DRENKE-138620 format. One record per atom (N, C-alpha, C): residue number from 0; residue in one letter; chain; atom name; x, y, z. Coordinates in pm, 1 decimal. Layout:
# residues N
    i  aa  ch  at         x         y         z
  NUM   A   A  CA         X         Y         Z
...
This chain:
# residues 96
    i  aa  ch  at         x         y         z
    0   M   A   N    7064.7   12835.2   12307.3
    0   M   A  CA    7146.7   12874.9   12236.7
    0   M   A   C    7115.0   12893.9   12084.0
    1   R   A   N    7137.4   12982.1   12006.5
    1   R   A  CA    7100.5   12994.9   11880.2
    1   R   A   C    7199.9   12925.5   11762.1
    2   V   A   N    7165.1   12837.5   11663.9
    2   V   A  CA    7226.0   12814.0   11532.5
    2   V   A   C    7234.2   12907.3   11450.1
    3   Y   A   N    7312.5   12943.0   11360.5
    3   Y   A  CA    7309.0   13031.1   11252.9
    3   Y   A   C    7303.0   12935.3   11149.4
    4   N   A   N    7189.0   12926.8   11045.6
    4   N   A  CA    7168.9   12862.9   10909.3
    4   N   A   C    7183.2   12932.3   10786.5
    5   K   A   N    7352.9   12896.8   10746.3
    5   K   A  CA    7395.2   12980.7   10636.8
    5   K   A   C    7298.9   12943.6   10499.7
    6   N   A   N    7244.9   12888.8   10494.6
    6   N   A  CA    7178.8   12854.2   10355.5
    6   N   A   C    7079.9   12947.8   10377.0
    7   T   A   N    6963.7   12952.2   10467.7
    7   T   A  CA    6832.0   12999.6   10517.7
    7   T   A   C    6868.2   13119.8   10533.5
    8   H   A   N    6990.1   13154.6   10611.5
    8   H   A  CA    7029.5   13318.7   10691.9
    8   H   A   C    6954.0   13331.0   10816.9
    9   E   A   N    6876.9   13240.7   10843.7
    9   E   A  CA    6787.4   13233.3   10985.6
    9   E   A   C    6886.8   13146.5   11111.5
   10   T   A   N    6806.4   13176.3   11251.5
   10   T   A  CA    6885.7   13119.8   11314.4
   10   T   A   C    6756.8   13047.8   11404.2
   11   D   A   N    6803.6   12951.9   11447.0
   11   D   A  CA    6754.1   12838.9   11545.1
   11   D   A   C    6764.6   12852.6   11682.5
   12   N   A   N    6640.5   12854.2   11737.6
   12   N   A  CA    6679.6   12826.4   11917.1
   12   N   A   C    6676.1   12697.0   11923.8
   13   V   A   N    6811.5   12608.3   11914.0
   13   V   A  CA    6813.7   12475.1   11940.2
   13   V   A   C    6832.9   12387.8   12051.1
   14   I   A   N    6843.1   12488.0   12144.7
   14   I   A  CA    6869.3   12435.3   12275.6
   14   I   A   C    6835.7   12496.1   12385.5
   15   K   A   N    6731.9   12539.9   12474.8
   15   K   A  CA    6737.6   12650.8   12588.4
   15   K   A   C    6837.8   12638.7   12670.6
   16   E   A   N    6892.2   12530.1   12728.0
   16   E   A  CA    6945.0   12509.6   12816.4
   16   E   A   C    7103.1   12551.9   12848.8
   17   I   A   N    7113.0   12607.6   12668.2
   17   I   A  CA    7262.3   12683.7   12702.5
   17   I   A   C    7260.6   12794.8   12691.9
   18   N   A   N    7254.8   12864.6   12781.5
   18   N   A  CA    7254.9   12989.8   12815.4
   18   N   A   C    7398.4   13048.8   12813.3
   19   L   A   N    7486.9   12995.4   12820.3
   19   L   A  CA    7637.4   13033.6   12853.7
   19   L   A   C    7707.1   12960.2   12848.5
   20   A   A   N    7773.9   12948.6   12732.0
   20   A   A  CA    7860.7   12865.7   12674.8
   20   A   A   C    8043.9   12917.0   12666.6
   21   Y   A   N    8131.6   12838.3   12744.0
   21   Y   A  CA    8234.8   12907.8   12761.5
   21   Y   A   C    8341.3   12875.5   12635.4
   22   D   A   N    8317.1   12773.5   12598.3
   22   D   A  CA    8401.6   12737.8   12470.0
   22   D   A   C    8350.4   12646.0   12373.5
   23   I   A   N    8376.3   12683.1   12270.8
   23   I   A  CA    8286.1   12602.0   12144.6
   23   I   A   C    8394.4   12585.6   12058.6
   24   Q   A   N    8402.7   12441.4   12012.5
   24   Q   A  CA    8527.2   12392.1   11917.3
   24   Q   A   C    8442.9   12319.9   11818.9
   25   E   A   N    8470.7   12301.6   11705.7
   25   E   A  CA    8475.8   12227.4   11602.4
   25   E   A   C    8535.2   12073.9   11609.6
   26   D   A   N    8516.1   11940.8   11617.1
   26   D   A  CA    8559.9   11846.4   11615.3
   26   D   A   C    8713.1   11832.9   11517.5
   27   L   A   N    8799.6   11807.8   11560.5
   27   L   A  CA    8946.1   11798.4   11465.1
   27   L   A   C    8906.2   11700.1   11358.3
   28   D   A   N    8881.9   11567.6   11347.1
   28   D   A  CA    8823.1   11482.1   11257.2
   28   D   A   C    8684.7   11536.6   11190.7
   29   N   A   N    8609.5   11553.8   11236.3
   29   N   A  CA    8442.1   11554.9   11173.9
   29   N   A   C    8379.1   11708.4   11189.7
   30   T   A   N    8405.8   11809.5   11116.5
   30   T   A  CA    8384.4   11955.4   11109.3
   30   T   A   C    8198.5   11965.3   11123.7
   31   D   A   N    8144.6   11870.9   11084.9
   31   D   A  CA    7993.2   11826.8   11108.2
   31   D   A   C    7945.9   11855.2   11305.7
   32   I   A   N    8052.9   11849.5   11375.1
   32   I   A  CA    8046.3   11792.1   11534.4
   32   I   A   C    8087.3   11915.2   11561.1
   33   L   A   N    8043.4   11957.6   11681.6
   33   L   A  CA    8060.6   12085.6   11782.7
   33   L   A   C    8061.1   12023.9   11891.2
   34   W   A   N    8181.9   12075.6   11968.4
   34   W   A  CA    8196.7   12053.3   12115.7
   34   W   A   C    8176.3   12179.8   12174.5
   35   I   A   N    8049.8   12160.3   12315.3
   35   I   A  CA    8056.8   12332.4   12366.6
   35   I   A   C    8040.8   12289.6   12546.2
   36   S   A   N    8129.7   12353.1   12580.7
   36   S   A  CA    8139.4   12368.8   12724.3
   36   S   A   C    8049.4   12466.8   12784.8
   37   T   A   N    7952.1   12432.6   12897.9
   37   T   A  CA    7874.8   12533.2   12935.1
   37   T   A   C    7857.1   12530.3   13111.0
   38   F   A   N    7839.8   12654.9   13128.2
   38   F   A  CA    7830.0   12708.6   13268.7
   38   F   A   C    7682.8   12620.8   13320.0
   39   Q   A   N    7714.6   12552.1   13405.7
   39   Q   A  CA    7571.7   12484.1   13461.4
   39   Q   A   C    7485.9   12378.2   13391.4
   40   Y   A   N    7489.7   12325.4   13284.1
   40   Y   A  CA    7492.5   12254.4   13226.7
   40   Y   A   C    7534.7   12118.0   13125.0
   41   G   A   N    7643.9   12098.8   13211.9
   41   G   A  CA    7765.1   12018.6   13139.8
   41   G   A   C    7818.7   12053.0   13021.6
   42   F   A   N    7822.1   11959.8   12951.2
   42   F   A  CA    7902.9   11948.8   12807.6
   42   F   A   C    7804.7   11883.9   12718.8
   43   F   A   N    7837.9   11964.0   12592.5
   43   F   A  CA    7754.3   11916.8   12474.1
   43   F   A   C    7831.6   11884.3   12355.6
   44   K   A   N    7752.8   11769.8   12266.6
   44   K   A  CA    7821.7   11743.5   12161.0
   44   K   A   C    7712.9   11778.8   12007.5
   45   Y   A   N    7749.9   11829.1   11961.2
   45   Y   A  CA    7600.3   11922.2   11840.0
   45   Y   A   C    7668.7   11866.1   11717.4
   46   N   A   N    7572.3   11792.0   11651.7
   46   N   A  CA    7603.7   11738.3   11528.3
   46   N   A   C    7546.0   11844.1   11451.2
   47   K   A   N    7583.8   11922.1   11366.7
   47   K   A  CA    7528.9   12045.0   11259.2
   47   K   A   C    7420.9   11945.9   11147.6
   48   K   A   N    7487.8   11834.4   11100.3
   48   K   A  CA    7399.2   11797.1   10983.8
   48   K   A   C    7259.8   11716.1   11058.2
   49   T   A   N    7249.1   11669.6   11166.3
   49   T   A  CA    7102.6   11630.0   11230.3
   49   T   A   C    7047.5   11708.8   11313.8
   50   S   A   N    7112.8   11821.6   11342.4
   50   S   A  CA    7074.6   11916.2   11462.3
   50   S   A   C    7055.9   11884.5   11577.2
   51   K   A   N    7131.5   11751.2   11626.9
   51   K   A  CA    7099.7   11683.7   11744.9
   51   K   A   C    7217.8   11685.9   11838.3
   52   F   A   N    7177.0   11694.9   11953.5
   52   F   A  CA    7275.2   11719.0   12097.4
   52   F   A   C    7294.2   11590.3   12170.7
   53   K   A   N    7398.9   11581.5   12204.3
   53   K   A  CA    7419.5   11485.0   12331.5
   53   K   A   C    7477.7   11561.8   12455.9
   54   N   A   N    7434.7   11557.3   12546.5
   54   N   A  CA    7454.7   11601.3   12681.0
   54   N   A   C    7562.3   11520.7   12787.4
   55   F   A   N    7665.7   11576.3   12814.6
   55   F   A  CA    7724.7   11476.5   12924.4
   55   F   A   C    7737.8   11582.3   13044.9
   56   K   A   N    7666.3   11502.4   13129.1
   56   K   A  CA    7655.0   11577.3   13288.9
   56   K   A   C    7639.7   11506.0   13401.4
   57   N   A   N    7654.8   11565.6   13493.9
   57   N   A  CA    7695.6   11470.1   13648.3
   57   N   A   C    7570.4   11407.3   13654.5
   58   D   A   N    7587.9   11297.4   13726.8
   58   D   A  CA    7436.4   11193.6   13764.7
   58   D   A   C    7523.5   11161.2   13866.2
   59   G   A   N    7479.7   11184.1   13980.3
   59   G   A  CA    7510.5   11134.0   14134.8
   59   G   A   C    7497.4   10982.7   14148.2
   60   K   A   N    7420.2   10934.4   14047.8
   60   K   A  CA    7408.7   10795.3   14065.2
   60   K   A   C    7497.1   10694.8   13996.0
   61   N   A   N    7571.5   10778.2   13853.5
   61   N   A  CA    7637.6   10725.5   13774.0
   61   N   A   C    7801.1   10737.9   13767.8
   62   P   A   N    7862.8   10656.4   13821.2
   62   P   A  CA    8016.0   10717.2   13876.8
   62   P   A   C    8098.5   10751.7   13717.9
   63   D   A   N    8053.2   10693.7   13604.6
   63   D   A  CA    8146.3   10705.1   13452.4
   63   D   A   C    8040.5   10827.9   13426.0
   64   S   A   N    7974.5   10963.7   13500.8
   64   S   A  CA    7913.1   11067.7   13452.6
   64   S   A   C    8044.4   11155.4   13464.1
   65   L   A   N    8026.7   11277.3   13439.3
   65   L   A  CA    8110.6   11375.5   13455.4
   65   L   A   C    8066.4   11416.8   13632.0
   66   A   A   N    8224.6   11480.9   13659.2
   66   A   A  CA    8216.4   11474.4   13789.0
   66   A   A   C    8139.2   11650.2   13831.1
   67   S   A   N    8126.4   11712.6   13723.4
   67   S   A  CA    8090.3   11849.3   13770.3
   67   S   A   C    8004.7   11932.8   13655.0
   68   N   A   N    7877.7   11972.8   13650.1
   68   N   A  CA    7796.9   12032.9   13504.3
   68   N   A   C    7867.4   12164.6   13502.9
   69   F   A   N    7977.6   12223.9   13563.8
   69   F   A  CA    8016.3   12366.0   13516.3
   69   F   A   C    8150.1   12330.7   13446.4
   70   S   A   N    8157.0   12292.5   13314.4
   70   S   A  CA    8273.0   12241.0   13211.5
   70   S   A   C    8332.6   12392.4   13154.0
   71   F   A   N    8425.7   12467.7   13184.3
   71   F   A  CA    8465.0   12579.0   13131.6
   71   F   A   C    8580.0   12586.0   13028.5
   72   S   A   N    8648.8   12444.0   12997.1
   72   S   A  CA    8762.8   12451.7   12907.6
   72   S   A   C    8753.5   12311.8   12846.5
   73   F   A   N    8800.5   12274.9   12719.8
   73   F   A  CA    8814.1   12137.5   12705.3
   73   F   A   C    8911.3   12136.0   12564.1
   74   D   A   N    8964.7   12005.1   12566.2
   74   D   A  CA    9074.0   11997.9   12434.0
   74   D   A   C    9041.8   11828.1   12391.1
   75   Q   A   N    9050.2   11808.2   12257.5
   75   Q   A  CA    9069.7   11674.1   12246.5
   75   Q   A   C    9194.9   11644.5   12234.6
   76   D   A   N    9197.7   11522.5   12257.4
   76   D   A  CA    9318.8   11450.3   12297.3
   76   D   A   C    9435.6   11440.6   12191.8
   77   K   A   N    9519.3   11463.1   12196.5
   77   K   A  CA    9641.3   11482.1   12098.1
   77   K   A   C    9681.0   11356.9   12003.3
   78   Y   A   N    9657.5   11280.8   12082.1
   78   Y   A  CA    9678.0   11145.7   12016.6
   78   Y   A   C    9589.7   11042.9   11998.1
   79   D   A   N    9460.8   11053.6   12051.7
   79   D   A  CA    9307.7   10993.2   12010.3
   79   D   A   C    9217.4   11114.1   12023.1
   80   H   A   N    9176.9   11141.8   11882.1
   80   H   A  CA    9055.3   11241.5   11869.3
   80   H   A   C    8938.2   11196.6   11950.4
   81   D   A   N    8945.4   11039.8   11972.4
   81   D   A  CA    8790.8   11002.5   12025.5
   81   D   A   C    8786.8   11055.7   12191.0
   82   V   A   N    8893.6   11084.5   12240.0
   82   V   A  CA    8872.3   11160.0   12378.5
   82   V   A   C    8876.8   11296.9   12404.1
   83   I   A   N    8788.1   11322.1   12483.2
   83   I   A  CA    8799.1   11454.6   12497.7
   83   I   A   C    8807.6   11522.0   12633.8
   84   W   A   N    8897.2   11586.9   12666.2
   84   W   A  CA    8924.0   11647.9   12830.5
   84   W   A   C    8878.4   11732.0   12848.7
   85   I   A   N    8814.7   11753.4   12957.2
   85   I   A  CA    8719.3   11882.7   13001.2
   85   I   A   C    8754.6   11918.6   13135.4
   86   A   A   N    8801.3   12024.6   13127.4
   86   A   A  CA    8801.1   12100.3   13272.1
   86   A   A   C    8677.4   12142.6   13335.6
   87   L   A   N    8659.3   12095.5   13506.2
   87   L   A  CA    8531.5   12144.4   13532.8
   87   L   A   C    8568.1   12183.7   13669.5
   88   Q   A   N    8468.2   12289.0   13667.0
   88   Q   A  CA    8484.6   12404.1   13817.5
   88   Q   A   C    8462.8   12294.3   13906.1
   89   G   A   N    8544.3   12286.8   14042.6
   89   G   A  CA    8524.7   12180.2   14146.7
   89   G   A   C    8517.8   12027.4   14098.8
   90   G   A   N    8534.1   11989.7   13989.6
   90   G   A  CA    8534.9   11871.1   13964.5
   90   G   A   C    8682.7   11792.1   13902.3
   91   G   A   N    8759.9   11887.6   13894.7
   91   G   A  CA    8938.1   11870.6   13804.3
   91   G   A   C    8886.8   11843.0   13677.5
   92   L   A   N    8978.6   11700.7   13634.1
   92   L   A  CA    8969.3   11715.2   13483.6
   92   L   A   C    8874.0   11579.9   13483.0
   93   D   A   N    8814.7   11567.9   13346.1
   93   D   A  CA    8698.3   11459.6   13297.4
   93   D   A   C    8728.7   11412.6   13180.6
   94   S   A   N    8680.4   11336.7   13152.8
   94   S   A  CA    8713.7   11301.7   12967.9
   94   S   A   C    8555.6   11264.3   12926.2
   95   A   A   N    8525.4   11263.2   12777.5
   95   A   A  CA    8418.5   11233.1   12748.6
   95   A   A   C    8426.7   11128.5   12629.2
């Protein structure tokens, strides 16, 4: 995934694992945060200020992890913006 820097007018290849993003949305409460659903690599939270990623993915040894790494759609909870609902191929609906 490449991120465009509007100050320098350059792009940086910030993470190679994101080769196909299904959906990218800005956080409802914090415009410095992007949420990204991907094919095969789970779900990402990207902080534009720090250029840091947090990856939510399936871990068969952790029952609290995502049920699948194929996330194709998501939305922030209408009442609790700290909850993200993620639609997963073969894994139903999950939250992060």
